[in-house]
DRENLUMLO-411935 format. One record per atom (N, C-alpha, C): x, y, z; atom name. Coordinates in steps of 0.2 Angstrom, whole numbers, padded with zeros to 4 digits. Example, Ala and Ser with C-alpha at 12.3 -4.5 7.8 and 13.67 -1.06 7.14 Angstrom:
2
+-------+-------+-------+----+
|    px |    py |    pz |  a |
+-------+-------+-------+----+
|  0066 | -0028 |  0039 |  N |
|  0062 | -0022 |  0039 | CA |
|  0066 | -0016 |  0039 |  C |
|  0064 | -0011 |  0035 |  N |
|  0068 | -0005 |  0036 | CA |
|  0064 |  0000 |  0039 |  C |
+-------+-------+-------+----+
# end
This chain:
193
+-------+-------+-------+----+
|    px |    py |    pz |  a |
+-------+-------+-------+----+
| -0280 | -0340 |  0342 |  N |
| -0281 | -0333 |  0344 | CA |
| -0277 | -0328 |  0339 |  C |
| -0280 | -0322 |  0338 |  N |
| -0277 | -0318 |  0333 | CA |
| -0271 | -0315 |  0336 |  C |
| -0266 | -0314 |  0332 |  N |
| -0259 | -0311 |  0335 | CA |
| -0258 | -0304 |  0332 |  C |
| -0256 | -0300 |  0336 |  N |
| -0254 | -0293 |  0333 | CA |
| -0247 | -0292 |  0332 |  C |
| -0245 | -0289 |  0327 |  N |
| -0238 | -0288 |  0326 | CA |
| -0236 | -0281 |  0328 |  C |
| -0241 | -0277 |  0330 |  N |
| -0239 | -0270 |  0332 | CA |
| -0245 | -0268 |  0336 |  C |
| -0246 | -0261 |  0337 |  N |
| -0251 | -0258 |  0341 | CA |
| -0258 | -0259 |  0338 |  C |
| -0263 | -0260 |  0342 |  N |
| -0270 | -0260 |  0339 | CA |
| -0273 | -0253 |  0339 |  C |
| -0274 | -0251 |  0333 |  N |
| -0277 | -0244 |  0332 | CA |
| -0285 | -0245 |  0331 |  C |
| -0289 | -0242 |  0336 |  N |
| -0296 | -0243 |  0336 | CA |
| -0299 | -0238 |  0331 |  C |
| -0295 | -0233 |  0328 |  N |
| -0298 | -0229 |  0323 | CA |
| -0303 | -0224 |  0326 |  C |
| -0303 | -0222 |  0332 |  N |
| -0308 | -0218 |  0335 | CA |
| -0314 | -0222 |  0337 |  C |
| -0314 | -0228 |  0337 |  N |
| -0320 | -0232 |  0339 | CA |
| -0319 | -0235 |  0346 |  C |
| -0324 | -0237 |  0349 |  N |
| -0324 | -0241 |  0355 | CA |
| -0322 | -0248 |  0354 |  C |
| -0319 | -0251 |  0359 |  N |
| -0318 | -0258 |  0360 | CA |
| -0323 | -0261 |  0365 |  C |
| -0328 | -0265 |  0362 |  N |
| -0333 | -0267 |  0366 | CA |
| -0332 | -0275 |  0369 |  C |
| -0333 | -0276 |  0375 |  N |
| -0332 | -0283 |  0378 | CA |
| -0339 | -0285 |  0380 |  C |
| -0341 | -0290 |  0378 |  N |
| -0348 | -0292 |  0380 | CA |
| -0348 | -0295 |  0387 |  C |
| -0354 | -0294 |  0390 |  N |
| -0355 | -0296 |  0397 | CA |
| -0353 | -0303 |  0398 |  C |
| -0349 | -0304 |  0404 |  N |
| -0347 | -0311 |  0405 | CA |
| -0340 | -0312 |  0403 |  C |
| -0337 | -0308 |  0398 |  N |
| -0330 | -0309 |  0395 | CA |
| -0326 | -0304 |  0399 |  C |
| -0319 | -0305 |  0398 |  N |
| -0314 | -0301 |  0401 | CA |
| -0309 | -0298 |  0396 |  C |
| -0306 | -0293 |  0398 |  N |
| -0299 | -0291 |  0395 | CA |
| -0294 | -0293 |  0401 |  C |
| -0290 | -0298 |  0399 |  N |
| -0285 | -0301 |  0404 | CA |
| -0278 | -0298 |  0402 |  C |
| -0275 | -0295 |  0407 |  N |
| -0268 | -0293 |  0407 | CA |
| -0264 | -0297 |  0412 |  C |
| -0259 | -0300 |  0409 |  N |
| -0255 | -0304 |  0414 | CA |
| -0250 | -0300 |  0419 |  C |
| -0247 | -0304 |  0423 |  N |
| -0242 | -0300 |  0428 | CA |
| -0238 | -0295 |  0425 |  C |
| -0237 | -0289 |  0428 |  N |
| -0233 | -0284 |  0425 | CA |
| -0235 | -0281 |  0419 |  C |
| -0240 | -0283 |  0415 |  N |
| -0243 | -0280 |  0410 | CA |
| -0247 | -0274 |  0412 |  C |
| -0247 | -0269 |  0409 |  N |
| -0250 | -0263 |  0411 | CA |
| -0256 | -0260 |  0407 |  C |
| -0261 | -0258 |  0410 |  N |
| -0266 | -0254 |  0406 | CA |
| -0264 | -0247 |  0407 |  C |
| -0262 | -0244 |  0401 |  N |
| -0259 | -0238 |  0401 | CA |
| -0263 | -0232 |  0397 |  C |
| -0264 | -0227 |  0401 |  N |
| -0269 | -0222 |  0399 | CA |
| -0266 | -0215 |  0398 |  C |
| -0267 | -0212 |  0393 |  N |
| -0264 | -0205 |  0391 | CA |
| -0259 | -0205 |  0386 |  C |
| -0258 | -0200 |  0382 |  N |
| -0253 | -0200 |  0377 | CA |
| -0246 | -0200 |  0380 |  C |
| -0245 | -0198 |  0386 |  N |
| -0238 | -0197 |  0389 | CA |
| -0238 | -0202 |  0394 |  C |
| -0241 | -0208 |  0394 |  N |
| -0241 | -0213 |  0399 | CA |
| -0242 | -0210 |  0406 |  C |
| -0248 | -0207 |  0406 |  N |
| -0250 | -0203 |  0412 | CA |
| -0252 | -0207 |  0418 |  C |
| -0256 | -0213 |  0416 |  N |
| -0258 | -0217 |  0421 | CA |
| -0257 | -0225 |  0419 |  C |
| -0255 | -0228 |  0424 |  N |
| -0254 | -0236 |  0423 | CA |
| -0258 | -0239 |  0429 |  C |
| -0261 | -0245 |  0427 |  N |
| -0264 | -0249 |  0431 | CA |
| -0261 | -0256 |  0430 |  C |
| -0259 | -0259 |  0435 |  N |
| -0255 | -0266 |  0434 | CA |
| -0254 | -0270 |  0440 |  C |
| -0253 | -0276 |  0440 |  N |
| -0251 | -0280 |  0445 | CA |
| -0243 | -0282 |  0445 |  C |
| -0240 | -0280 |  0450 |  N |
| -0232 | -0281 |  0451 | CA |
| -0231 | -0287 |  0454 |  C |
| -0229 | -0292 |  0450 |  N |
| -0228 | -0299 |  0453 | CA |
| -0222 | -0300 |  0457 |  C |
| -0217 | -0295 |  0457 |  N |
| -0211 | -0296 |  0461 | CA |
| -0213 | -0294 |  0468 |  C |
| -0218 | -0289 |  0469 |  N |
| -0220 | -0288 |  0476 | CA |
| -0227 | -0290 |  0478 |  C |
| -0230 | -0293 |  0473 |  N |
| -0237 | -0296 |  0474 | CA |
| -0242 | -0290 |  0476 |  C |
| -0241 | -0284 |  0473 |  N |
| -0245 | -0279 |  0475 | CA |
| -0249 | -0276 |  0468 |  C |
| -0255 | -0274 |  0469 |  N |
| -0259 | -0270 |  0464 | CA |
| -0257 | -0263 |  0464 |  C |
| -0256 | -0260 |  0458 |  N |
| -0254 | -0253 |  0458 | CA |
| -0257 | -0249 |  0453 |  C |
| -0258 | -0242 |  0455 |  N |
| -0260 | -0237 |  0451 | CA |
| -0255 | -0232 |  0451 |  C |
| -0252 | -0230 |  0445 |  N |
| -0246 | -0225 |  0445 | CA |
| -0249 | -0219 |  0441 |  C |
| -0248 | -0214 |  0444 |  N |
| -0250 | -0207 |  0441 | CA |
| -0244 | -0203 |  0440 |  C |
| -0242 | -0202 |  0434 |  N |
| -0236 | -0199 |  0432 | CA |
| -0236 | -0191 |  0433 |  C |
| -0234 | -0189 |  0439 |  N |
| -0233 | -0182 |  0441 | CA |
| -0239 | -0178 |  0440 |  C |
| -0245 | -0181 |  0441 |  N |
| -0251 | -0178 |  0441 | CA |
| -0256 | -0180 |  0447 |  C |
| -0261 | -0176 |  0448 |  N |
| -0266 | -0177 |  0453 | CA |
| -0270 | -0183 |  0451 |  C |
| -0272 | -0187 |  0456 |  N |
| -0276 | -0193 |  0454 | CA |
| -0283 | -0192 |  0458 |  C |
| -0289 | -0192 |  0454 |  N |
| -0295 | -0191 |  0457 | CA |
| -0299 | -0197 |  0456 |  C |
| -0303 | -0199 |  0462 |  N |
| -0308 | -0204 |  0461 | CA |
| -0315 | -0201 |  0462 |  C |
| -0319 | -0201 |  0457 |  N |
| -0325 | -0198 |  0457 | CA |
| -0331 | -0202 |  0455 |  C |
| -0337 | -0200 |  0457 |  N |
| -0343 | -0204 |  0455 | CA |
| -0346 | -0199 |  0450 |  C |
| -0348 | -0202 |  0445 |  N |
| -0351 | -0198 |  0439 | CA |
| -0358 | -0201 |  0438 |  C |
| -0363 | -0197 |  0438 |  N |
| -0370 | -0199 |  0437 | CA |
| -0374 | -0193 |  0435 |  C |
| -0379 | -0192 |  0439 |  N |
| -0383 | -0186 |  0438 | CA |
| -0379 | -0180 |  0440 |  C |
| -0374 | -0181 |  0445 |  N |
| -0370 | -0175 |  0447 | CA |
| -0363 | -0179 |  0448 |  C |
| -0358 | -0175 |  0446 |  N |
| -0351 | -0177 |  0447 | CA |
| -0349 | -0176 |  0455 |  C |
| -0346 | -0181 |  0458 |  N |
| -0344 | -0180 |  0465 | CA |
| -0337 | -0183 |  0466 |  C |
| -0333 | -0179 |  0469 |  N |
| -0326 | -0181 |  0471 | CA |
| -0327 | -0186 |  0477 |  C |
| -0324 | -0191 |  0477 |  N |
| -0324 | -0196 |  0483 | CA |
| -0317 | -0196 |  0486 |  C |
| -0311 | -0195 |  0482 |  N |
| -0305 | -0195 |  0485 | CA |
| -0300 | -0191 |  0480 |  C |
| -0295 | -0188 |  0483 |  N |
| -0290 | -0184 |  0478 | CA |
| -0283 | -0186 |  0481 |  C |
| -0279 | -0187 |  0477 |  N |
| -0272 | -0188 |  0479 | CA |
| -0268 | -0183 |  0475 |  C |
| -0265 | -0178 |  0478 |  N |
| -0262 | -0173 |  0475 | CA |
| -0254 | -0174 |  0474 |  C |
| -0252 | -0173 |  0469 |  N |
| -0245 | -0174 |  0467 | CA |
| -0241 | -0169 |  0472 |  C |
| -0236 | -0172 |  0476 |  N |
| -0232 | -0168 |  0481 | CA |
| -0236 | -0165 |  0486 |  C |
| -0242 | -0167 |  0487 |  N |
| -0246 | -0164 |  0492 | CA |
| -0251 | -0169 |  0496 |  C |
| -0257 | -0166 |  0497 |  N |
| -0261 | -0170 |  0502 | CA |
| -0265 | -0175 |  0498 |  C |
| -0267 | -0180 |  0503 |  N |
| -0272 | -0185 |  0501 | CA |
| -0279 | -0182 |  0504 |  C |
| -0284 | -0182 |  0501 |  N |
| -0290 | -0179 |  0503 | CA |
| -0296 | -0184 |  0502 |  C |
| -0300 | -0185 |  0507 |  N |
| -0306 | -0190 |  0507 | CA |
| -0312 | -0186 |  0508 |  C |
| -0317 | -0188 |  0504 |  N |
| -0324 | -0184 |  0504 | CA |
| -0330 | -0188 |  0506 |  C |
| -0335 | -0185 |  0509 |  N |
| -0341 | -0188 |  0510 | CA |
| -0346 | -0183 |  0507 |  C |
| -0350 | -0186 |  0502 |  N |
| -0355 | -0183 |  0498 | CA |
| -0352 | -0176 |  0495 |  C |
| -0346 | -0177 |  0492 |  N |
| -0343 | -0171 |  0489 | CA |
| -0341 | -0166 |  0493 |  C |
| -0340 | -0167 |  0500 |  N |
| -0338 | -0162 |  0505 | CA |
| -0331 | -0165 |  0508 |  C |
| -0326 | -0162 |  0508 |  N |
| -0320 | -0164 |  0510 | CA |
| -0320 | -0165 |  0518 |  C |
| -0319 | -0171 |  0521 |  N |
| -0319 | -0172 |  0528 | CA |
| -0312 | -0174 |  0531 |  C |
| -0307 | -0175 |  0527 |  N |
| -0301 | -0178 |  0529 | CA |
| -0295 | -0176 |  0524 |  C |
| -0290 | -0173 |  0527 |  N |
| -0284 | -0172 |  0522 | CA |
| -0277 | -0173 |  0526 |  C |
| -0272 | -0175 |  0523 |  N |
| -0266 | -0175 |  0526 | CA |
| -0262 | -0169 |  0524 |  C |
| -0257 | -0167 |  0528 |  N |
| -0253 | -0161 |  0528 | CA |
| -0246 | -0163 |  0529 |  C |
| -0242 | -0158 |  0528 |  N |
| -0235 | -0159 |  0530 | CA |
| -0233 | -0161 |  0537 |  C |
| -0238 | -0158 |  0541 |  N |
| -0237 | -0159 |  0549 | CA |
| -0241 | -0164 |  0552 |  C |
| -0245 | -0168 |  0548 |  N |
| -0250 | -0173 |  0550 | CA |
| -0256 | -0173 |  0546 |  C |
| -0262 | -0172 |  0549 |  N |
| -0268 | -0173 |  0546 | CA |
| -0273 | -0169 |  0549 |  C |
| -0278 | -0167 |  0545 |  N |
| -0284 | -0163 |  0548 | CA |
| -0291 | -0166 |  0546 |  C |
| -0295 | -0165 |  0551 |  N |
| -0302 | -0168 |  0550 | CA |
| -0307 | -0162 |  0550 |  C |
| -0311 | -0162 |  0545 |  N |
| -0316 | -0157 |  0545 | CA |
| -0323 | -0160 |  0548 |  C |
| -0325 | -0157 |  0553 |  N |
| -0331 | -0160 |  0556 | CA |
| -0329 | -0164 |  0562 |  C |
| -0334 | -0169 |  0564 |  N |
| -0332 | -0173 |  0570 | CA |
| -0328 | -0179 |  0568 |  C |
| -0324 | -0181 |  0573 |  N |
| -0321 | -0187 |  0573 | CA |
| -0323 | -0192 |  0578 |  C |
| -0326 | -0198 |  0576 |  N |
| -0329 | -0203 |  0580 | CA |
| -0324 | -0209 |  0581 |  C |
| -0322 | -0211 |  0587 |  N |
| -0318 | -0216 |  0589 | CA |
| -0322 | -0222 |  0592 |  C |
| -0320 | -0228 |  0590 |  N |
| -0324 | -0233 |  0593 | CA |
| -0319 | -0237 |  0599 |  C |
| -0313 | -0234 |  0599 |  N |
| -0308 | -0237 |  0604 | CA |
| -0305 | -0231 |  0607 |  C |
| -0299 | -0232 |  0610 |  N |
| -0295 | -0227 |  0614 | CA |
| -0292 | -0222 |  0609 |  C |
| -0291 | -0216 |  0612 |  N |
| -0287 | -0211 |  0609 | CA |
| -0280 | -0210 |  0613 |  C |
| -0275 | -0213 |  0609 |  N |
| -0268 | -0214 |  0613 | CA |
| -0263 | -0209 |  0609 |  C |
| -0259 | -0205 |  0613 |  N |
| -0254 | -0202 |  0611 | CA |
| -0247 | -0205 |  0614 |  C |
| -0245 | -0210 |  0611 |  N |
| -0240 | -0214 |  0614 | CA |
| -0233 | -0215 |  0609 |  C |
| -0234 | -0212 |  0603 |  N |
| -0228 | -0212 |  0599 | CA |
| -0224 | -0206 |  0599 |  C |
| -0217 | -0206 |  0597 |  N |
| -0213 | -0200 |  0597 | CA |
| -0209 | -0199 |  0604 |  C |
| -0210 | -0204 |  0608 |  N |
| -0206 | -0203 |  0614 | CA |
| -0210 | -0200 |  0620 |  C |
| -0207 | -0200 |  0626 |  N |
| -0210 | -0197 |  0632 | CA |
| -0209 | -0190 |  0633 |  C |
| -0213 | -0186 |  0631 |  N |
| -0212 | -0179 |  0632 | CA |
| -0219 | -0175 |  0633 |  C |
| -0219 | -0168 |  0633 |  N |
| -0225 | -0165 |  0634 | CA |
| -0229 | -0165 |  0628 |  C |
| -0236 | -0166 |  0629 |  N |
| -0241 | -0166 |  0624 | CA |
| -0246 | -0160 |  0625 |  C |
| -0249 | -0158 |  0620 |  N |
| -0253 | -0152 |  0620 | CA |
| -0260 | -0154 |  0616 |  C |
| -0265 | -0152 |  0619 |  N |
| -0272 | -0152 |  0616 | CA |
| -0274 | -0144 |  0614 |  C |
| -0274 | -0142 |  0608 |  N |
| -0275 | -0135 |  0606 | CA |
| -0282 | -0135 |  0604 |  C |
| -0286 | -0130 |  0606 |  N |
| -0292 | -0129 |  0604 | CA |
| -0293 | -0121 |  0603 |  C |
| -0296 | -0119 |  0597 |  N |
| -0297 | -0112 |  0596 | CA |
| -0304 | -0110 |  0599 |  C |
| -0303 | -0106 |  0604 |  N |
| -0310 | -0103 |  0607 | CA |
| -0309 | -0096 |  0608 |  C |
| -0314 | -0092 |  0608 |  N |
| -0314 | -0085 |  0610 | CA |
| -0314 | -0084 |  0618 |  C |
| -0312 | -0078 |  0620 |  N |
| -0312 | -0076 |  0627 | CA |
| -0318 | -0078 |  0630 |  C |
| -0319 | -0081 |  0635 |  N |
| -0325 | -0083 |  0639 | CA |
| -0328 | -0089 |  0636 |  C |
| -0326 | -0092 |  0630 |  N |
| -0328 | -0098 |  0628 | CA |
| -0324 | -0104 |  0631 |  C |
| -0326 | -0110 |  0630 |  N |
| -0323 | -0115 |  0634 | CA |
| -0322 | -0122 |  0630 |  C |
| -0317 | -0126 |  0632 |  N |
| -0316 | -0132 |  0629 | CA |
| -0320 | -0137 |  0634 |  C |
| -0324 | -0141 |  0632 |  N |
| -0328 | -0145 |  0637 | CA |
| -0326 | -0153 |  0636 |  C |
| -0326 | -0156 |  0641 |  N |
| -0325 | -0164 |  0641 | CA |
| -0332 | -0166 |  0643 |  C |
| -0335 | -0170 |  0639 |  N |
| -0342 | -0173 |  0641 | CA |
| -0342 | -0181 |  0640 |  C |
| -0346 | -0184 |  0643 |  N |
| -0347 | -0191 |  0642 | CA |
| -0354 | -0192 |  0639 |  C |
| -0354 | -0197 |  0635 |  N |
| -0360 | -0199 |  0631 | CA |
| -0363 | -0206 |  0632 |  C |
| -0369 | -0207 |  0631 |  N |
| -0371 | -0214 |  0631 | CA |
| -0376 | -0215 |  0626 |  C |
| -0375 | -0221 |  0622 |  N |
| -0379 | -0222 |  0616 | CA |
| -0378 | -0218 |  0610 |  C |
| -0371 | -0217 |  0609 |  N |
| -0369 | -0213 |  0603 | CA |
| -0368 | -0206 |  0605 |  C |
| -0369 | -0202 |  0600 |  N |
| -0368 | -0194 |  0602 | CA |
| -0374 | -0192 |  0605 |  C |
| -0376 | -0194 |  0611 |  N |
| -0382 | -0192 |  0614 | CA |
| -0381 | -0193 |  0622 |  C |
| -0386 | -0190 |  0625 |  N |
| -0386 | -0191 |  0633 | CA |
| -0379 | -0188 |  0635 |  C |
| -0377 | -0182 |  0634 |  N |
| -0371 | -0179 |  0636 | CA |
| -0371 | -0177 |  0643 |  C |
| -0366 | -0178 |  0647 |  N |
| -0365 | -0176 |  0653 | CA |
| -0358 | -0172 |  0654 |  C |
| -0358 | -0166 |  0657 |  N |
| -0352 | -0163 |  0658 | CA |
| -0347 | -0166 |  0663 |  C |
| -0341 | -0166 |  0661 |  N |
| -0336 | -0169 |  0666 | CA |
| -0331 | -0163 |  0668 |  C |
| -0329 | -0159 |  0663 |  N |
| -0325 | -0154 |  0664 | CA |
| -0325 | -0148 |  0659 |  C |
| -0324 | -0142 |  0661 |  N |
| -0324 | -0137 |  0656 | CA |
| -0317 | -0132 |  0658 |  C |
| -0315 | -0130 |  0652 |  N |
| -0309 | -0126 |  0653 | CA |
| -0310 | -0119 |  0649 |  C |
| -0311 | -0114 |  0653 |  N |
| -0313 | -0108 |  0650 | CA |
| -0307 | -0103 |  0648 |  C |
| -0307 | -0101 |  0642 |  N |
| -0301 | -0096 |  0640 | CA |
| -0302 | -0090 |  0644 |  C |
| -0297 | -0088 |  0648 |  N |
| -0297 | -0082 |  0652 | CA |
| -0301 | -0082 |  0658 |  C |
| -0303 | -0089 |  0660 |  N |
| -0307 | -0090 |  0666 | CA |
| -0306 | -0096 |  0669 |  C |
| -0311 | -0099 |  0672 |  N |
| -0311 | -0105 |  0676 | CA |
| -0310 | -0111 |  0673 |  C |
| -0307 | -0116 |  0677 |  N |
| -0307 | -0123 |  0676 | CA |
| -0313 | -0126 |  0680 |  C |
| -0317 | -0130 |  0677 |  N |
| -0323 | -0132 |  0681 | CA |
| -0323 | -0140 |  0681 |  C |
| -0324 | -0143 |  0687 |  N |
| -0325 | -0150 |  0687 | CA |
| -0332 | -0152 |  0689 |  C |
| -0334 | -0157 |  0686 |  N |
| -0341 | -0159 |  0688 | CA |
| -0342 | -0166 |  0691 |  C |
| -0347 | -0168 |  0695 |  N |
| -0349 | -0174 |  0697 | CA |
| -0356 | -0175 |  0695 |  C |
| -0357 | -0180 |  0691 |  N |
| -0364 | -0182 |  0689 | CA |
| -0368 | -0176 |  0687 |  C |
| -0365 | -0172 |  0683 |  N |
| -0368 | -0166 |  0680 | CA |
| -0369 | -0160 |  0685 |  C |
| -0366 | -0160 |  0691 |  N |
| -0366 | -0155 |  0695 | CA |
| -0359 | -0152 |  0697 |  C |
| -0358 | -0146 |  0696 |  N |
| -0351 | -0143 |  0696 | CA |
| -0349 | -0143 |  0704 |  C |
| -0343 | -0146 |  0705 |  N |
| -0341 | -0147 |  0712 | CA |
| -0335 | -0143 |  0713 |  C |
| -0331 | -0141 |  0708 |  N |
| -0324 | -0138 |  0709 | CA |
| -0323 | -0133 |  0704 |  C |
| -0321 | -0127 |  0705 |  N |
| -0319 | -0122 |  0700 | CA |
| -0313 | -0117 |  0702 |  C |
| -0309 | -0116 |  0698 |  N |
| -0304 | -0111 |  0699 | CA |
| -0307 | -0104 |  0699 |  C |
| -0304 | -0099 |  0703 |  N |
| -0306 | -0092 |  0702 | CA |
| -0300 | -0087 |  0702 |  C |
| -0301 | -0081 |  0701 |  N |
| -0295 | -0076 |  0701 | CA |
| -0292 | -0076 |  0707 |  C |
| -0295 | -0078 |  0713 |  N |
| -0292 | -0078 |  0719 | CA |
| -0289 | -0085 |  0722 |  C |
| -0291 | -0090 |  0718 |  N |
| -0289 | -0097 |  0721 | CA |
| -0294 | -0102 |  0718 |  C |
| -0297 | -0106 |  0722 |  N |
| -0302 | -0111 |  0720 | CA |
| -0308 | -0110 |  0724 |  C |
| -0313 | -0113 |  0722 |  N |
| -0320 | -0113 |  0725 | CA |
| -0323 | -0121 |  0725 |  C |
| -0325 | -0123 |  0731 |  N |
| -0328 | -0130 |  0731 | CA |
| -0335 | -0129 |  0733 |  C |
| -0339 | -0132 |  0729 |  N |
| -0346 | -0132 |  0730 | CA |
| -0348 | -0138 |  0734 |  C |
| -0352 | -0137 |  0739 |  N |
| -0355 | -0142 |  0744 | CA |
| -0349 | -0144 |  0749 |  C |
| -0348 | -0151 |  0749 |  N |
| -0344 | -0153 |  0755 | CA |
| -0336 | -0154 |  0752 |  C |
| -0332 | -0152 |  0757 |  N |
| -0325 | -0153 |  0755 | CA |
| -0322 | -0158 |  0760 |  C |
| -0320 | -0163 |  0758 |  N |
| -0318 | -0169 |  0762 | CA |
| -0310 | -0170 |  0761 |  C |
| -0307 | -0171 |  0767 |  N |
| -0300 | -0172 |  0767 | CA |
| -0299 | -0179 |  0771 |  C |
| -0295 | -0184 |  0767 |  N |
| -0293 | -0190 |  0770 | CA |
| -0286 | -0190 |  0772 |  C |
| -0284 | -0192 |  0777 |  N |
| -0277 | -0192 |  0780 | CA |
| -0275 | -0184 |  0781 |  C |
| -0269 | -0182 |  0780 |  N |
| -0267 | -0176 |  0782 | CA |
| -0267 | -0171 |  0777 |  C |
| -0266 | -0164 |  0778 |  N |
| -0266 | -0159 |  0773 | CA |
| -0261 | -0154 |  0776 |  C |
| -0257 | -0151 |  0771 |  N |
| -0252 | -0146 |  0773 | CA |
| -0253 | -0140 |  0769 |  C |
| -0254 | -0134 |  0772 |  N |
| -0255 | -0128 |  0769 | CA |
| -0248 | -0124 |  0769 |  C |
| -0245 | -0123 |  0763 |  N |
| -0239 | -0120 |  0762 | CA |
| -0239 | -0113 |  0759 |  C |
| -0237 | -0108 |  0763 |  N |
| -0238 | -0101 |  0760 | CA |
| -0231 | -0098 |  0760 |  C |
| -0226 | -0102 |  0758 |  N |
| -0219 | -0099 |  0758 | CA |
| -0218 | -0094 |  0752 |  C |
| -0223 | -0095 |  0747 |  N |
| -0222 | -0090 |  0742 | CA |
| -0223 | -0083 |  0744 |  C |
| -0227 | -0082 |  0750 |  N |
| -0228 | -0075 |  0752 | CA |
| -0223 | -0073 |  0758 |  C |
| -0218 | -0078 |  0758 |  N |
| -0213 | -0076 |  0764 | CA |
| -0214 | -0078 |  0770 |  C |
| -0220 | -0082 |  0771 |  N |
| -0222 | -0085 |  0778 | CA |
| -0220 | -0092 |  0779 |  C |
+-------+-------+-------+----+
# end
């Protein structure tokens, strides 16, 4: 095999590798790109990991063809962004992560880390608009209302798509039958009675 006593200078030409052949770089050897060692691709044998190191610069993964599309972006000292068809749908932030569009879960949604404490579900809605909890069947279809929480208004509970309970400015309202099993206590001590 030919031996090099120094760097290989391609003199502005390409280095072509015929199909079926490889450029092999051993453990800890690096494919180094950029005049200032900007990007390294290598296998770290001490940890058994494959690595891509970007030297203090953003790293983009793009598809290049009839149009250039970003697939993922890794910002130096910043966010990781994931794209679908060149549109950002997910990004990390200093306080967590954000999703643009819908989030589909095939399992449970659990908020169980960070200790036992108050949890909040925040939803930006205008006055009179609502946060709805719906059930589906067969994917994102066949929706049925289970509950609605109206900003500046009522909380509504449903049974089989029929509203059965709602809060009002004066108290609560029950539609149809109100059934009590066992005893019930009415406490009006807040009014001094």
